[in-house]
C-alpha positions in Angstrom: -12.3 32.8 24.3 -16.1 32.2 24.6 -17.4 28.6 24.9 -19.0 28.8 21.4 -15.7 30.0 19.8 -13.7 27.3 21.7 -16.2 24.6 20.3 -15.8 26.0 16.8 -12.0 26.0 17.0 -12.0 22.4 18.3 -14.3 21.3 15.4 -12.1 23.0 12.8 -8.9 21.5 14.2 -10.4 18.0 14.4 -11.6 18.3 10.8 -8.1 19.2 9.7 -6.5 16.4 11.6 -8.9 13.8 10.3 -8.5 15.0 6.7 -4.7 14.5 6.9 -5.1 11.1 8.5 -6.8 9.5 5.5 -4.7 6.6 4.2 -4.4 5.9 0.5 -5.2 2.7 -1.4 -2.6 1.9 -3.9 -3.4 -0.7 -6.6 -0.8 -2.8 -8.4 -1.9 -5.0 -11.2 -0.3 -8.3 -11.9 -0.9 -9.2 -15.6 1.2 -11.3 -18.0 3.9 -11.9 -15.3 4.4 -8.2 -14.7 3.7 -5.9 -11.7 2.3 -2.6 -12.9 3.3 -0.1 -11.9 6.7 -1.5 -11.1 7.5 1.4 -8.7 5.1 3.1 -6.4 5.4 5.7 -3.6 3.3 5.4 -0.5 3.1 6.5 3.1 3.0 4.6 6.4 -0.6 3.6 6.9 -1.4 3.3 3.2 -2.8 0.0 1.9 -1.2 -1.6 -1.1 -3.5 -3.9 -3.1 -2.2 -6.4 -5.6 -4.8 -7.5 -8.2 -3.8 -10.7 -10.0 -5.3 -10.8 -13.5 -3.3 -13.9 -14.5 -4.7 -17.4 -14.4 -1.7 -18.5 -12.2 -0.7 -17.7 -8.7 1.9 -15.1 -7.7 3.4 -13.7 -4.6 4.5 -10.3 -3.5 7.5 -11.2 -1.4 9.6 -8.5 0.2 13.4 -9.1 -0.2 13.9 -7.7 3.4 11.4 -10.2 4.8 8.8 -7.6 5.8 6.0 -9.4 3.9 5.2 -12.5 1.8 1.7 -12.4 0.3 0.1 -15.1 -1.9 -2.1 -13.7 -4.7 -4.1 -16.5 -6.2 -5.3 -16.5 -9.8 -7.9 -13.7 -10.3 -7.6 -12.8 -6.6 -6.5 -9.7 -4.6 -4.2 -9.4 -1.7 -3.8 -6.3 0.6 -1.1 -5.0 2.9 -1.1 -2.0 5.3 2.3 -0.4 5.2 3.7 -0.2 8.8 7.2 1.3 8.4 9.1 3.7 6.1 11.7 2.7 3.6 12.2 1.3 0.2 11.2 -2.3 -0.2 12.1 -4.3 -3.3 9.8 -7.3 -3.8 9.4 -10.2 -6.2 7.3 -13.3 -7.0 8.7 -16.5 -5.5 7.2 -18.5 -8.3 8.5 -16.2 -11.1 11.7 -14.5 -9.7 12.0 -12.3 -12.9 9.0 -10.4 -11.6 10.4 -7.5 -9.6 9.1 -4.2 -8.3 9.6 -1.6 -5.5 7.4 0.2 -3.0 9.0 3.3 -1.4 7.3 4.2 1.8 7.5 7.7 3.4 6.9 8.3 7.1 
């Protein structure tokens, strides 16, 4: 393979690898004591962003203990997903608020 062709191959491969490595930003709105959507699918490395539109504080607390985020009134909280699996979560202040994030590898 010529040096020019090798360089082109490397550029093409690096472009493909970087394109597949982009993480998604998943938004969940908290409004009127409800997480919406209540179920989301994501991948390891994606960021979940909870946007609280209520005038009271909430949490996004994983039942398995993986995370416990405070989301103040009219604030946003973010979490980068680190491992695969289904995680049910709830609000510690309002336990009837429930949702799930399913994380693929």
